[in-house]
KOLZA-923670 format. One record per residue (C-alpha): x, z, y; residue number from 1. Coordinates in steps of 0.02 Angstrom, whole numbers, plus 50000, padded with zeros to 5 digits. Each point is the difference from the previous one (the first is absolute). Layout:
! residues N
@c1:X, c3:Z, c2:Y, num:NUM .
...
//
This chain:
! residues 407
@c1:44451, c3:46228, c2:44918, num:1 .
@c1:50085, c3:50160, c2:50076, num:2 .
@c1:49980, c3:49991, c2:50187, num:3 .
@c1:50084, c3:50132, c2:50113, num:4 .
@c1:49933, c3:50035, c2:50172, num:5 .
@c1:50147, c3:50054, c2:50119, num:6 .
@c1:49945, c3:50081, c2:50155, num:7 .
@c1:50050, c3:50179, c2:50093, num:8 .
@c1:49826, c3:50037, c2:50056, num:9 .
@c1:49903, c3:49921, c2:49840, num:10 .
@c1:49878, c3:49964, c2:49975, num:11 .
@c1:50017, c3:49945, c2:50168, num:12 .
@c1:49932, c3:49827, c2:50020, num:13 .
@c1:49964, c3:49980, c2:49803, num:14 .
@c1:49866, c3:50116, c2:49968, num:15 .
@c1:49890, c3:49868, c2:49929, num:16 .
@c1:50119, c3:49882, c2:49926, num:17 .
@c1:50085, c3:50136, c2:49881, num:18 .
@c1:49860, c3:50060, c2:49912, num:19 .
@c1:49924, c3:49838, c2:49990, num:20 .
@c1:50158, c3:49922, c2:49917, num:21 .
@c1:49985, c3:50171, c2:49869, num:22 .
@c1:49851, c3:49962, c2:49959, num:23 .
@c1:50029, c3:49831, c2:49958, num:24 .
@c1:50119, c3:50066, c2:49858, num:25 .
@c1:50159, c3:49986, c2:50090, num:26 .
@c1:50132, c3:50172, c2:50012, num:27 .
@c1:50009, c3:50032, c2:50177, num:28 .
@c1:50102, c3:50145, c2:50060, num:29 .
@c1:50055, c3:50044, c2:50188, num:30 .
@c1:50159, c3:50053, c2:50057, num:31 .
@c1:49985, c3:50094, c2:50142, num:32 .
@c1:50073, c3:50123, c2:50140, num:33 .
@c1:50027, c3:50190, c2:49922, num:34 .
@c1:49907, c3:50071, c2:50157, num:35 .
@c1:49839, c3:49874, c2:50023, num:36 .
@c1:49873, c3:50112, c2:49948, num:37 .
@c1:49856, c3:49867, c2:49993, num:38 .
@c1:49893, c3:49964, c2:49845, num:39 .
@c1:50054, c3:49879, c2:49875, num:40 .
@c1:49886, c3:49891, c2:49906, num:41 .
@c1:50128, c3:49974, c2:49855, num:42 .
@c1:50132, c3:50088, c2:49951, num:43 .
@c1:50136, c3:50035, c2:50091, num:44 .
@c1:50207, c3:50030, c2:50000, num:45 .
@c1:50089, c3:50045, c2:50173, num:46 .
@c1:50166, c3:49974, c2:50091, num:47 .
@c1:50094, c3:50128, c2:50088, num:48 .
@c1:49979, c3:49996, c2:50181, num:49 .
@c1:50135, c3:49936, c2:50115, num:50 .
@c1:50078, c3:50109, c2:50125, num:51 .
@c1:50032, c3:49956, c2:50162, num:52 .
@c1:50151, c3:49891, c2:50011, num:53 .
@c1:50130, c3:50014, c2:50136, num:54 .
@c1:50043, c3:49832, c2:50080, num:55 .
@c1:50102, c3:49939, c2:50138, num:56 .
@c1:49908, c3:49914, c2:50139, num:57 .
@c1:49844, c3:49960, c2:49992, num:58 .
@c1:49979, c3:49820, c2:49932, num:59 .
@c1:50049, c3:50015, c2:49841, num:60 .
@c1:49879, c3:50158, c2:49971, num:61 .
@c1:49850, c3:49943, c2:49942, num:62 .
@c1:50105, c3:49913, c2:49862, num:63 .
@c1:50064, c3:50134, c2:49956, num:64 .
@c1:49846, c3:50115, c2:49994, num:65 .
@c1:49913, c3:49872, c2:49879, num:66 .
@c1:50162, c3:49915, c2:49909, num:67 .
@c1:50015, c3:50217, c2:49958, num:68 .
@c1:49825, c3:50021, c2:49951, num:69 .
@c1:49994, c3:49837, c2:49877, num:70 .
@c1:50170, c3:50065, c2:49919, num:71 .
@c1:49911, c3:50166, c2:49955, num:72 .
@c1:49842, c3:49888, c2:49950, num:73 .
@c1:50128, c3:49888, c2:49857, num:74 .
@c1:50062, c3:50145, c2:49954, num:75 .
@c1:49842, c3:50096, c2:49951, num:76 .
@c1:49950, c3:49810, c2:49917, num:77 .
@c1:50162, c3:49992, c2:49913, num:78 .
@c1:49944, c3:50175, c2:49926, num:79 .
@c1:49845, c3:49917, c2:49959, num:80 .
@c1:50123, c3:49856, c2:49895, num:81 .
@c1:50121, c3:50095, c2:49927, num:82 .
@c1:49917, c3:50179, c2:49973, num:83 .
@c1:49826, c3:49927, c2:49929, num:84 .
@c1:50026, c3:49827, c2:49948, num:85 .
@c1:49888, c3:49925, c2:50151, num:86 .
@c1:50006, c3:49822, c2:50053, num:87 .
@c1:49871, c3:49930, c2:50101, num:88 .
@c1:49939, c3:49815, c2:49985, num:89 .
@c1:49933, c3:49998, c2:50191, num:90 .
@c1:50058, c3:50129, c2:50127, num:91 .
@c1:49886, c3:50017, c2:50158, num:92 .
@c1:50076, c3:50086, c2:50165, num:93 .
@c1:49986, c3:50013, c2:50188, num:94 .
@c1:50162, c3:49926, c2:50064, num:95 .
@c1:49961, c3:50081, c2:50163, num:96 .
@c1:50108, c3:50170, c2:49965, num:97 .
@c1:50142, c3:49909, c2:49880, num:98 .
@c1:49950, c3:50082, c2:49857, num:99 .
@c1:50016, c3:49806, c2:49895, num:100 .
@c1:50146, c3:49969, c2:50075, num:101 .
@c1:50109, c3:50047, c2:49824, num:102 .
@c1:49870, c3:49981, c2:49881, num:103 .
@c1:50071, c3:49835, c2:49931, num:104 .
@c1:50140, c3:50077, c2:49954, num:105 .
@c1:49923, c3:50127, c2:49892, num:106 .
@c1:49880, c3:49860, c2:49923, num:107 .
@c1:50069, c3:49816, c2:50038, num:108 .
@c1:49876, c3:49923, c2:49885, num:109 .
@c1:49831, c3:50095, c2:50076, num:110 .
@c1:49905, c3:49896, c2:50118, num:111 .
@c1:50003, c3:50093, c2:50177, num:112 .
@c1:49843, c3:49974, c2:50107, num:113 .
@c1:50016, c3:50092, c2:50185, num:114 .
@c1:49872, c3:50048, c2:50129, num:115 .
@c1:50071, c3:49888, c2:50139, num:116 .
@c1:49892, c3:50108, c2:50149, num:117 .
@c1:50089, c3:49930, c2:50149, num:118 .
@c1:50161, c3:49931, c2:50070, num:119 .
@c1:50071, c3:50056, c2:50141, num:120 .
@c1:50020, c3:49860, c2:50148, num:121 .
@c1:50098, c3:50008, c2:50154, num:122 .
@c1:49882, c3:49911, c2:50100, num:123 .
@c1:49828, c3:49941, c2:49971, num:124 .
@c1:49933, c3:50170, c2:49931, num:125 .
@c1:49992, c3:50175, c2:50044, num:126 .
@c1:50183, c3:50004, c2:50081, num:127 .
@c1:49996, c3:49980, c2:50176, num:128 .
@c1:49801, c3:49971, c2:49997, num:129 .
@c1:49977, c3:50160, c2:50116, num:130 .
@c1:50124, c3:50009, c2:50126, num:131 .
@c1:49932, c3:50131, c2:50057, num:132 .
@c1:50022, c3:50123, c2:49862, num:133 .
@c1:50138, c3:49932, c2:49906, num:134 .
@c1:50081, c3:49905, c2:50105, num:135 .
@c1:50105, c3:49844, c2:49946, num:136 .
@c1:50188, c3:50000, c2:49991, num:137 .
@c1:50148, c3:49910, c2:49923, num:138 .
@c1:50000, c3:50184, c2:49908, num:139 .
@c1:49838, c3:49979, c2:49940, num:140 .
@c1:50027, c3:49830, c2:49917, num:141 .
@c1:50158, c3:50043, c2:49904, num:142 .
@c1:49913, c3:50183, c2:49949, num:143 .
@c1:49858, c3:49867, c2:49938, num:144 .
@c1:50126, c3:49883, c2:49907, num:145 .
@c1:50090, c3:50136, c2:49913, num:146 .
@c1:49830, c3:50099, c2:49941, num:147 .
@c1:49955, c3:49835, c2:49913, num:148 .
@c1:50152, c3:49990, c2:49886, num:149 .
@c1:49922, c3:50104, c2:49850, num:150 .
@c1:49849, c3:49883, c2:50018, num:151 .
@c1:50082, c3:49848, c2:49973, num:152 .
@c1:50105, c3:50065, c2:49869, num:153 .
@c1:49841, c3:50057, c2:49915, num:154 .
@c1:49896, c3:49851, c2:50008, num:155 .
@c1:50165, c3:49887, c2:49941, num:156 .
@c1:50010, c3:50081, c2:49849, num:157 .
@c1:49804, c3:50001, c2:49950, num:158 .
@c1:49938, c3:49893, c2:49897, num:159 .
@c1:49834, c3:49978, c2:50098, num:160 .
@c1:49932, c3:50112, c2:50155, num:161 .
@c1:49839, c3:50048, c2:50064, num:162 .
@c1:49903, c3:50035, c2:50150, num:163 .
@c1:49846, c3:50051, c2:50073, num:164 .
@c1:49970, c3:49892, c2:50141, num:165 .
@c1:50069, c3:49814, c2:50057, num:166 .
@c1:50077, c3:50065, c2:50159, num:167 .
@c1:50074, c3:50125, c2:49900, num:168 .
@c1:50076, c3:49868, c2:49880, num:169 .
@c1:50045, c3:49875, c2:50138, num:170 .
@c1:50109, c3:50130, c2:50087, num:171 .
@c1:50130, c3:49971, c2:49868, num:172 .
@c1:50130, c3:49830, c2:50019, num:173 .
@c1:49933, c3:49848, c2:49904, num:174 .
@c1:50135, c3:49999, c2:49877, num:175 .
@c1:49921, c3:50166, c2:49951, num:176 .
@c1:49809, c3:49986, c2:50032, num:177 .
@c1:50009, c3:49881, c2:49862, num:178 .
@c1:50019, c3:50146, c2:49882, num:179 .
@c1:49839, c3:50081, c2:50077, num:180 .
@c1:49816, c3:49995, c2:49931, num:181 .
@c1:49878, c3:50075, c2:50121, num:182 .
@c1:49863, c3:50099, c2:49908, num:183 .
@c1:49916, c3:50163, c2:50110, num:184 .
@c1:50011, c3:50184, c2:49942, num:185 .
@c1:49821, c3:49976, c2:49965, num:186 .
@c1:49840, c3:50104, c2:50086, num:187 .
@c1:49872, c3:50079, c2:49888, num:188 .
@c1:49854, c3:49939, c2:50063, num:189 .
@c1:49893, c3:50087, c2:49918, num:190 .
@c1:50054, c3:50158, c2:50065, num:191 .
@c1:50055, c3:49941, c2:50171, num:192 .
@c1:49818, c3:49940, c2:50059, num:193 .
@c1:49873, c3:50025, c2:50142, num:194 .
@c1:49917, c3:50171, c2:49989, num:195 .
@c1:49890, c3:50044, c2:50104, num:196 .
@c1:49991, c3:50165, c2:49942, num:197 .
@c1:50179, c3:50041, c2:50050, num:198 .
@c1:50031, c3:50159, c2:50093, num:199 .
@c1:50161, c3:50076, c2:50069, num:200 .
@c1:50016, c3:50214, c2:50045, num:201 .
@c1:50127, c3:50000, c2:50137, num:202 .
@c1:50103, c3:50149, c2:50015, num:203 .
@c1:49911, c3:50076, c2:50126, num:204 .
@c1:49849, c3:49982, c2:49892, num:205 .
@c1:49900, c3:49867, c2:50088, num:206 .
@c1:49928, c3:49871, c2:49859, num:207 .
@c1:50042, c3:49822, c2:50046, num:208 .
@c1:49872, c3:49891, c2:49908, num:209 .
@c1:49924, c3:49795, c2:50006, num:210 .
@c1:49884, c3:50050, c2:50169, num:211 .
@c1:50167, c3:50058, c2:50083, num:212 .
@c1:50110, c3:49911, c2:50127, num:213 .
@c1:50171, c3:49997, c2:49902, num:214 .
@c1:50145, c3:49911, c2:50028, num:215 .
@c1:50143, c3:50016, c2:49879, num:216 .
@c1:50181, c3:49952, c2:50016, num:217 .
@c1:50088, c3:50013, c2:49828, num:218 .
@c1:50219, c3:50015, c2:49986, num:219 .
@c1:50101, c3:50080, c2:49878, num:220 .
@c1:50074, c3:50086, c2:50158, num:221 .
@c1:49968, c3:49975, c2:50162, num:222 .
@c1:50134, c3:49874, c2:50093, num:223 .
@c1:50021, c3:49838, c2:50092, num:224 .
@c1:50018, c3:49895, c2:49842, num:225 .
@c1:49814, c3:50027, c2:49979, num:226 .
@c1:49966, c3:49976, c2:50180, num:227 .
@c1:49955, c3:50186, c2:50029, num:228 .
@c1:50066, c3:50007, c2:50162, num:229 .
@c1:49863, c3:49852, c2:50055, num:230 .
@c1:49868, c3:50061, c2:49906, num:231 .
@c1:50035, c3:50172, c2:50107, num:232 .
@c1:50013, c3:49921, c2:50160, num:233 .
@c1:49814, c3:49875, c2:49981, num:234 .
@c1:49911, c3:50179, c2:49965, num:235 .
@c1:49979, c3:50064, c2:50174, num:236 .
@c1:49893, c3:49843, c2:50024, num:237 .
@c1:49917, c3:50007, c2:49845, num:238 .
@c1:49947, c3:50186, c2:50017, num:239 .
@c1:49938, c3:49975, c2:50193, num:240 .
@c1:49886, c3:49860, c2:49930, num:241 .
@c1:49956, c3:50077, c2:49839, num:242 .
@c1:49943, c3:50192, c2:50052, num:243 .
@c1:49934, c3:50029, c2:49816, num:244 .
@c1:50139, c3:49913, c2:49913, num:245 .
@c1:50137, c3:50106, c2:49885, num:246 .
@c1:50172, c3:49943, c2:49947, num:247 .
@c1:50074, c3:50059, c2:49837, num:248 .
@c1:50185, c3:49958, c2:50000, num:249 .
@c1:50068, c3:50007, c2:49803, num:250 .
@c1:50211, c3:50029, c2:49979, num:251 .
@c1:50130, c3:50111, c2:50009, num:252 .
@c1:50094, c3:50029, c2:50161, num:253 .
@c1:50175, c3:49956, c2:49917, num:254 .
@c1:50075, c3:49827, c2:49978, num:255 .
@c1:49976, c3:49868, c2:49852, num:256 .
@c1:50062, c3:49823, c2:50054, num:257 .
@c1:50087, c3:50026, c2:50196, num:258 .
@c1:50100, c3:50089, c2:50080, num:259 .
@c1:49964, c3:50200, c2:50062, num:260 .
@c1:50000, c3:50013, c2:50184, num:261 .
@c1:50139, c3:50014, c2:50106, num:262 .
@c1:49958, c3:50192, c2:50047, num:263 .
@c1:49962, c3:50063, c2:49828, num:264 .
@c1:49809, c3:50009, c2:50041, num:265 .
@c1:49879, c3:49932, c2:49903, num:266 .
@c1:49912, c3:49836, c2:50069, num:267 .
@c1:49824, c3:50089, c2:49988, num:268 .
@c1:50078, c3:50140, c2:50123, num:269 .
@c1:50063, c3:49847, c2:50122, num:270 .
@c1:49854, c3:49903, c2:50002, num:271 .
@c1:49882, c3:50178, c2:50016, num:272 .
@c1:50123, c3:50035, c2:50147, num:273 .
@c1:49978, c3:49833, c2:50066, num:274 .
@c1:49803, c3:49944, c2:50000, num:275 .
@c1:49935, c3:50188, c2:49929, num:276 .
@c1:49947, c3:50059, c2:50189, num:277 .
@c1:49882, c3:49850, c2:49993, num:278 .
@c1:49928, c3:50026, c2:49829, num:279 .
@c1:49854, c3:50124, c2:49963, num:280 .
@c1:50109, c3:50062, c2:49840, num:281 .
@c1:49834, c3:50108, c2:49946, num:282 .
@c1:49956, c3:49833, c2:49928, num:283 .
@c1:50175, c3:49931, c2:49918, num:284 .
@c1:50023, c3:50081, c2:49843, num:285 .
@c1:50182, c3:49996, c2:49919, num:286 .
@c1:49960, c3:50034, c2:49821, num:287 .
@c1:50189, c3:49964, c2:49917, num:288 .
@c1:50010, c3:49921, c2:49846, num:289 .
@c1:49822, c3:50022, c2:49898, num:290 .
@c1:49965, c3:50007, c2:49806, num:291 .
@c1:49961, c3:49836, c2:49934, num:292 .
@c1:49794, c3:50019, c2:50010, num:293 .
@c1:49988, c3:50074, c2:50160, num:294 .
@c1:50115, c3:49844, c2:50066, num:295 .
@c1:49872, c3:49895, c2:49920, num:296 .
@c1:49862, c3:50072, c2:50067, num:297 .
@c1:50069, c3:49958, c2:50178, num:298 .
@c1:50026, c3:49831, c2:49985, num:299 .
@c1:49816, c3:49986, c2:49929, num:300 .
@c1:49914, c3:50089, c2:50123, num:301 .
@c1:50110, c3:49943, c2:50150, num:302 .
@c1:49916, c3:49877, c2:50129, num:303 .
@c1:50182, c3:49927, c2:50051, num:304 .
@c1:50143, c3:50026, c2:49895, num:305 .
@c1:50155, c3:49937, c2:50104, num:306 .
@c1:50172, c3:49941, c2:49894, num:307 .
@c1:50134, c3:49936, c2:50110, num:308 .
@c1:50196, c3:49943, c2:49930, num:309 .
@c1:50166, c3:49927, c2:50053, num:310 .
@c1:50014, c3:49859, c2:49884, num:311 .
@c1:50046, c3:50111, c2:49855, num:312 .
@c1:49937, c3:50054, c2:49839, num:313 .
@c1:49816, c3:50003, c2:49993, num:314 .
@c1:49906, c3:50159, c2:49981, num:315 .
@c1:49888, c3:50044, c2:49859, num:316 .
@c1:49873, c3:50072, c2:50109, num:317 .
@c1:49952, c3:49811, c2:50069, num:318 .
@c1:49966, c3:49934, c2:49853, num:319 .
@c1:49900, c3:50172, c2:49944, num:320 .
@c1:49910, c3:49998, c2:50172, num:321 .
@c1:49948, c3:49814, c2:49974, num:322 .
@c1:49933, c3:50044, c2:49829, num:323 .
@c1:49898, c3:50152, c2:50046, num:324 .
@c1:49922, c3:49858, c2:50123, num:325 .
@c1:50071, c3:50053, c2:50159, num:326 .
@c1:49996, c3:49943, c2:50189, num:327 .
@c1:50190, c3:49973, c2:50028, num:328 .
@c1:50075, c3:49977, c2:50157, num:329 .
@c1:50184, c3:49958, c2:49967, num:330 .
@c1:50150, c3:49920, c2:50075, num:331 .
@c1:50028, c3:49819, c2:49995, num:332 .
@c1:50168, c3:50019, c2:49906, num:333 .
@c1:50040, c3:49907, c2:49846, num:334 .
@c1:49979, c3:50118, c2:49862, num:335 .
@c1:49822, c3:50036, c2:50060, num:336 .
@c1:49969, c3:49801, c2:50045, num:337 .
@c1:50010, c3:49980, c2:49818, num:338 .
@c1:49841, c3:50092, c2:49973, num:339 .
@c1:49906, c3:50013, c2:50141, num:340 .
@c1:49934, c3:49844, c2:50104, num:341 .
@c1:49940, c3:50067, c2:50168, num:342 .
@c1:49813, c3:49968, c2:49991, num:343 .
@c1:49976, c3:49965, c2:49828, num:344 .
@c1:50045, c3:50159, c2:49929, num:345 .
@c1:50055, c3:50113, c2:50126, num:346 .
@c1:50072, c3:49985, c2:50187, num:347 .
@c1:50196, c3:49982, c2:50033, num:348 .
@c1:50097, c3:50051, c2:50181, num:349 .
@c1:50142, c3:49964, c2:50067, num:350 .
@c1:50116, c3:50153, c2:49937, num:351 .
@c1:50055, c3:50049, c2:50183, num:352 .
@c1:49867, c3:49960, c2:50080, num:353 .
@c1:49902, c3:50172, c2:50021, num:354 .
@c1:49872, c3:49950, c2:50094, num:355 .
@c1:49954, c3:49870, c2:49893, num:356 .
@c1:49996, c3:50132, c2:49858, num:357 .
@c1:49894, c3:50116, c2:50106, num:358 .
@c1:49875, c3:49866, c2:50030, num:359 .
@c1:49997, c3:49965, c2:49828, num:360 .
@c1:49976, c3:50185, c2:49931, num:361 .
@c1:49853, c3:49999, c2:50132, num:362 .
@c1:49909, c3:49864, c2:49943, num:363 .
@c1:49997, c3:50049, c2:49809, num:364 .
@c1:49939, c3:50181, c2:50027, num:365 .
@c1:49876, c3:49934, c2:50146, num:366 .
@c1:49939, c3:49899, c2:49846, num:367 .
@c1:50068, c3:49823, c2:49986, num:368 .
@c1:49835, c3:49897, c2:49952, num:369 .
@c1:50123, c3:49896, c2:49868, num:370 .
@c1:50052, c3:50172, c2:49918, num:371 .
@c1:49896, c3:49983, c2:49844, num:372 .
@c1:50065, c3:49834, c2:49968, num:373 .
@c1:50184, c3:50056, c2:50043, num:374 .
@c1:49985, c3:50141, c2:49887, num:375 .
@c1:49915, c3:49877, c2:49863, num:376 .
@c1:50146, c3:49894, c2:50016, num:377 .
@c1:50142, c3:50121, c2:49990, num:378 .
@c1:49917, c3:50057, c2:49840, num:379 .
@c1:49994, c3:49852, c2:49943, num:380 .
@c1:50169, c3:49952, c2:50030, num:381 .
@c1:50086, c3:50140, c2:49894, num:382 .
@c1:49875, c3:49965, c2:49868, num:383 .
@c1:50033, c3:49834, c2:49980, num:384 .
@c1:50185, c3:49987, c2:50015, num:385 .
@c1:50069, c3:50172, c2:49971, num:386 .
@c1:49919, c3:50091, c2:49879, num:387 .
@c1:50085, c3:50119, c2:49879, num:388 .
@c1:49903, c3:49965, c2:49827, num:389 .
@c1:49946, c3:49809, c2:50045, num:390 .
@c1:50150, c3:49935, c2:50093, num:391 .
@c1:50173, c3:50105, c2:49999, num:392 .
@c1:50010, c3:50102, c2:49832, num:393 .
@c1:49978, c3:49844, c2:49890, num:394 .
@c1:50103, c3:49913, c2:50110, num:395 .
@c1:50143, c3:50132, c2:50015, num:396 .
@c1:49985, c3:50012, c2:49795, num:397 .
@c1:50024, c3:49811, c2:49975, num:398 .
@c1:50134, c3:50018, c2:50091, num:399 .
@c1:50098, c3:50132, c2:49922, num:400 .
@c1:49951, c3:49928, c2:49847, num:401 .
@c1:50039, c3:49819, c2:50026, num:402 .
@c1:50201, c3:50066, c2:50044, num:403 .
@c1:49983, c3:50088, c2:49821, num:404 .
@c1:50008, c3:49828, c2:49926, num:405 .
@c1:50121, c3:49918, c2:50124, num:406 .
@c1:50143, c3:49944, c2:49912, num:407 .
//
């Protein structure tokens, strides 16, 4: 078959699927933003990057931005068709940025498959979950409805969709949910595995290893959506009770999912102003974004890994921490409960319960007598259900190839 991947940051969620399909004899091509500098495992063509769109009012801004990207992607697709005679049998794209919106107009006979990452909902998910950091309001819900327009349109047009977790698939309404197959992106468990020899050199020259008492926290950005504020508020008690503990926080200082603070300060600065005077900052290490090998070493050597999230998209860092045999203390929120059962393969605490989080982290750092059992069960959770080569990739391949055989 001829298979076209469409993703502004290709390979995005498809670094294994695209080359695997090429190895199976399919002609695989990727269409991506001209500014995307990520290395590609398959041949790539580029569409013109969108310019900022001036939109009156705020409700239509998201749709305007993503529809503009969809238009430019469609023009790139049209050039592929008209200048190069390329007509895919199957298109695989991410619906989140609008790139798939108009592709059926270019290739009406192609099967369109989309990655359905999450449907924004006004109730029961992230909106209104954390009134302190993101106050609920009618206007916030209006914006959420407006932000969903391109996602609804994208999956309505699609012949089939894929989501990485049940929680994310179930965020879509029932009439759209029936199109979605749940297949996780997959974890390379051979690489992401326990490693007693892992070590990490901090910016100050200090070397951490398995004999260090390390508490790790990882997020793309240090922001409330990933519980950064709750974690920071838990640290004074943790550092007081565990005088040898070293805390390593990975993540940028901007925002990836939520809103910036009202006064323009980073959430890191806000939380340090709040709890910093109660912390031994010589033992709290903000390392920014790490190279993957360094990040992997951190989650392998950490005595406790903390993962908190709003009801939202699940982070790869949680599945990788479990695969590495991590002792994970997580938030008792729906995305996390899909992978962790309290007392079986990790520990769960209520998202907003700072004393409970402090106690759970201290218990883990002090040497939970069940730690070895929990770590092994954490590892088996991923090996037996989320392994890239055994489960995820074969299922993804079948999903794409079966779409190409649709009538």
